[in-house]
N, C-alpha and C positions, 0 to 999 in steps of 0.2 A: 981799940973798940969801938972808934967813931965808925971805922970802915966795917966791922962786922953788924952793928945796928943798921948802916946803910943798905947791906948787902940781905939782912932780914927783912926789911920794909920792902927791898924790891921784889924779894920772893913773895911776901904777902900779898903785893899789887897782882904778882904775876897769878897766883892761884886764885883771888878774888875775880881778875878777868877770865880765867878757864871757867871757875863756877858759874858766871853770869853767862858764857857762851853756852856753857849744857843746859844751864835753866830756859834760856830763849831757844835752843833747839829742841827741848822738850815741848814747849808750847807750842813751837812751829808744826811738830808732827801731829801733836795733838789737835791744833785745828786743821790739819789737813786730813786728818782721819775723820774730823766730822762732816768735811765735804764730799768725801768718798761715800758713794751707796753702799749700804751692807746687805747682803744676800738675805731675803727673807727668813725667817726661822720657821721651820716645820712646825705646822697646825697639828696640834694635839687635839686628837677626835673628842668632843664632848659627847660622854655617854649620855644616851636618851632616858629623859627625865623619868624614873619608875613612877608608872600609873597607881596610885592608892587603891587599896582594895577597898571596892564600893561596897561591899557587903559585909563591913567590919563592925558598922554600929546602927544596926536597927533599932527603930523605935516604934512602939505601937501604932503610931500613926503615920506611919510610912507606907501602909496598904491602903489603896483606893478601894475604899467600902461604897455600896451602892447608894446612890444619891449623892456622895462627897464629890466637890469639885478640886480640880486638879490645883488650883490657885490656892485653895486652904492648906494644902498638904505642903505646898513650897513654904507659905508665909509661915507656917507653925514651925520651918527650918531656919525663918530669919530671914529670907529675903525679901527684897522692900519691891515695890508696884513697877518701877522699871525694871528690874531684873525678871520678876514673873511675866510681865508682858513680852520681854526678847526670848525669854524660855520658850513660851505658850506659841510665839511665832516661827520659831526654830524645830518645833515639833509639828507643827500643822501639815508641813508636806509629807509627813510620814504616815500621819494620824491626828485626825480631828479630835481634840481635846476632849470635846464631850462625848465620844464615844469610846475612850478607854474603858477596857471591861472592867467588872467589877472584881478586886480580888488582885488588880494588877499591883506589882510591888516597886516601889520608888526607893532607890536605895542611894545612900550619899556617902560623900567623903571631904574631910576638912583636912587644912594644913596645919600641921603644928602649931599650937597656940590660939588657933583661931576657933571660932565657934561657926561662923558662917560658912556653909560648905562651898569648896570650888570644883567639885565634882558631883555629876549625880548620873544615876543611870535609872531608866524606866524599861520595865519590860512591855514591849507593846504586845507581843504573844509569846508563847513556848519556844519560838526559833528565833527570835531578834530582840535585841537591845539596844537603846537608844542612849549614848554615851554624850552628856554634855560638861564640857569642861571652861572654866573660868581663864578667859585670858585677857590681860588688859587690852583694850579697854573695855569688852564683852564678852560673850561667849560662843565656842564653836561647838558642833556638834557631830556625832559621828556613830554610823549604823554598824552593830555588830552582828553577824549571824551565827547563831550557834551551831556549833559543829555536830556534825552524826557520825556514827561508823554503820556500815552495812555489815550483817551478818545471816547465817540461814542456821533455822531452826526444825528439826523434827521431831513429830510428836507422834505417839500411838494412843489408842484407846479401846478398851472393851467396855461394850454396854451390857450394864448388868440391869440399871432400872430406867435410865434416861441418857440422853447426850450430855446433860448437865453432871450426871452423879458417876460418868465413865470412869473406870479404872485405867490410870494413864501410866505411860512409859514414854522413855526417849529423853528430851533434853528439858526434864521438868526443874531442872535448877536454875536454867536461864530464863524461865515466864516469870513475870512479874505479878505481883498481887491482881487478881481477878482478870488477869490477860487471859487465861483459858475459857472465863465467861465469856469475853467478846468473842474470843473464836468461834464458840458455840454458835452465836448470832449470824456471824459470816459464814460459815459453815449452812446455817440454816437459809441463808440468801443463796446460796451458789448452787443449792439441790431443791430451792422451793417449788419448783416446777415438776420435779420428778417423786419427792418423798415428804409426807406430813410426819415431820420428826416429833409430832405429840401422837400420833396412833401407829405410825407405821415401823418404827423400830423394835427390835424383839432383843431379848436376853442372848447374848452371845454373838448379835452384831459388832461389827469392829471397823476401826477407821485408822489410816494412816495419812499425815499431812507433812508437806516440807513449804515453809514459808520463809519468805525475805523481809527483814527489818530495816528500820533505819532508826538507829539508836542514840539519844542524846548524853551526853557525858552524866547526867544525872541519873542513868538508866531509864528514864521515860523514854516511850517510843513514838516516834514523829510518825510514822506511817508504816504500814505494813502489808503484803498480798500475799495470797498463795502461789507457790510454784507448782506444786502437784499435790492432789488429792486422791485416795483411793477408800471408797465406801463399800463393805459388804453388808448387804441387807437380805437376811436368809438366803436363797439360791442365788441372787444377783448381785454383780460386782460391777459398781459404777464408778471410772476414773473422770476425773475433772483436770483438764490443762487451759490456763487460761491466754488468751490472746488478746492485746491492748489493741484497743480500735482508735480512729482516728480525734476523738476527743479525750484520750487519755486513760477511759474506763476499760475494766477488763471485762470480756465475753469469755465463758465457759463452754467446752467443746468435750465431748468424750472421745476415747481414743480411736475412733474411726471418724471423726471431724465432725459429728453431728452435733447439735447446739443442746445445750443442757437449757437455756433461757426460752420458756414459751413466752406466748405474747400476752399470758395471767400468769400471775402467782397465785399459788393454790389458798395462801391465807395471807390477810392483810396485818396480824400482828401473830407474833411466834407463842401463843399461848394457849393453853389446853383448850378443848371444845366443853362447854357448857350444856349445849342444847343442839340436837342435830335437826336438820331438813326433815319435817314429817308432815302428813296430812291431818294429825291427829294428836294435840299437845294441850294439856291442860295447862290454861293460863293461870299463872298465881295472883294475878291482879284482878282481872276480870271474872276468875272462878268459875269457868266455861272451856270447854274442850273447843280448839279452833285450829286452823291451819298453820301452822308454824314454817314459812316460805323463805328461810333462812338458817344460818349457822351463827349460833352463840358462843363468842371467845370471852371467857372470863379474865380479865386483865383488871390490874390496880388502875384506879382512877388515875389520870394523865400519861397513861402509856401512849407513845405515838402510833398513829394509823397511818399504813401507806397505801398509797392507790395501788391496788393489785395490777393495773395496766394503764398505760397512758391514752387520754381521755379527754373530753371537754366537760366542763363542769355544767350541768342542766338545772340544778336544784342545790342549794347550800342555805340553812336557816332552821327554824322550830317548824316541824312537821306533826303535830298530834300527839299519836301515840309513840310515833319513832323520836319524839324529842329532835335534839339537835341532828339534822341528817344532811348529809352531801350525798348526790347521786350523779355519777358519771356517766357519760355517751361514748361509747367506742366503735370502732369499726365493726362490722357484720352484723348490726343489728343487736349489739349486745349493751346492756346498762348494768352498773354494779350500785350499790348502796351502802352507806355505813350509818349506822342508827344509834342512838343513846349516846352521843358526843357530849363530853364536857366542856369542849371548845372547838370550833372551828378555826383552821388557818386563817390569819388577817387578810391573805391575797386570796382565798378562795371565795370566789362569787360567781353567779351563772356568765358562762362565755368564755372563762378562763381554761387554757391549755394546761394541764398537768402531765409529767413523765411519770411512767411505772417507778414507783418506789418512792416519790415524793411523799411528805407529810402533810395530810390534808386536814387531820384534827387530833384529838386527843379522847382517848376513852373516858367514858362517865355512867351516869345512870338518869339522863334527861329523860323524860318521857314517861309511858308506862314500862318502868324498869324497878326491880326489888332490889338491884346492886349494881356497882359496876361493871360492866361488860360491853363488849361490841356486837352488835347484831349486822350480819353481811348476807347480803343477796346479791344472786347474778339471775340477771333477767335476759333471756333471748329470744328474739321474735315475739317481745310482748309477754311470755311466760316464764313463770319463775323455774329455775332449773336446779338442783343440788350443785353447790358449788364444788363438793368432792367430788363427785361422780361425772360431772359434765365434761364432754371431752373439748378440751383446751386448743386453740390452735397453738402450732409449734413455728419457732424460727426457721428459717432455710439452714442446710448443712453449709460446710466450708465448699467453695468452689474447686473444681477439681485441679484448675492451675496453682491453688496452693497448698494441695496435702502434700506434696514433697518435701517442702519447708517446714510445713507441721508435723509430719512424723518426723523428722530429725528433730526439731524441738520437743515434741513428745517423749521420745526414748531418752533423752537428754533429762529430762524432769521427773520421769520414772524412776530414773535410776538412782536418784536424789532418796527413795523410800527402800531401797535395797538395804537392808541391814540394818534398820531401825532398831534400838532396843526395844522392847515390849514386853507388858508383863507375861507372865506364864501363861497365863488361861488364853493368851493370844494367839499361842501356837496351835490350837484347836480349831481356832476360829479360821486361821489362815492355811490349814494342813490340808485341806480338801477343796480346792478349787471347783468349780462346775465346769460341766463338759464346755460351755461356750467359754471360760476362760482359761486356758491352759498357759498362762505365761508365769514362768517359774518366781515364787518368792522367796528370796533370800532372809 
């Protein structure tokens, strides 16, 4: 029995030694593993932080109304004076806070569980939004340009009583509210040197147009311009093709390269004539007959009045029976007068140069006037002339060196007008081209 106990104790001691050696070996391996460098674990890409929807929680006070300060809107959202100063400072390189347009929308977003916004969007204009984000310890700013898409729209029309009430065809489903009304004024500008739309159009006249637009995501129009226009007025056909000038403006030429732009517009406002040029007209206020040495255009008070030609201001102010008057001096001993204005543009004063089409004042009823209208005079060599019949200077035609390129552009543009869906009656208007115009119309 003693021998067995001795052997058992020896075996137990031997096992204990091996267990201790195993433990020591494991500790050594673990220590060695700590000393060896591990290869870096692959980085898991951090998904970009989603931008909260800026337009999610609008409030009535988030629109900048006339006379309202930017700081008052920000304070109303809980921002303190230091944050308001920082945001205003970040805004200033993009827009003077004092010149933010009335109606500009300011939109806010807050982190979950917080009241004070951590993101702000300010619409600088319809095409750009300035985004502010709160990142400790301050704010960052980013400018977003509103995207747009280009499209081409083709419209046709048959004149029944006026251009404004024409029967339309073509891509009507793509026109926005009041867009055709805006196109009418643009058409009037293109043909202002050739046609008086208040007098010269007749029932059965017709037009076809192709225009290119830049359309914002919300469907509003950023800009547009005509690619080609065809206008049929009685027996004559006038086509207009645009050419971009060095200043980015469009000048329109007929299909033979002759400029459609004259040195003078036929009328300063696109409204109906209420009184013509005559040597004998009964004056409703003076109660006697006398000369009426101009044209009266009936128009609502406040209607913008355009300079019919480039020139220099010689008079600007109140002038007796004329009321508020602007007089311009042009080349070739020509002067034009614009009377009975309700207001004169702030920059208009004697000696100032104005360009054709610039707004010089607004229609009114100042002076001897019974109602709002514009009295327009045309004076040549010191004598009053009828603005509707006087021979107006014309702009030069295209140089011969440019005609080959112009013809290629012209033919490409006019092809856009072929096959335009048109009202049924328009087939009659386009069925019999004049001898001068034998281009097939499809």
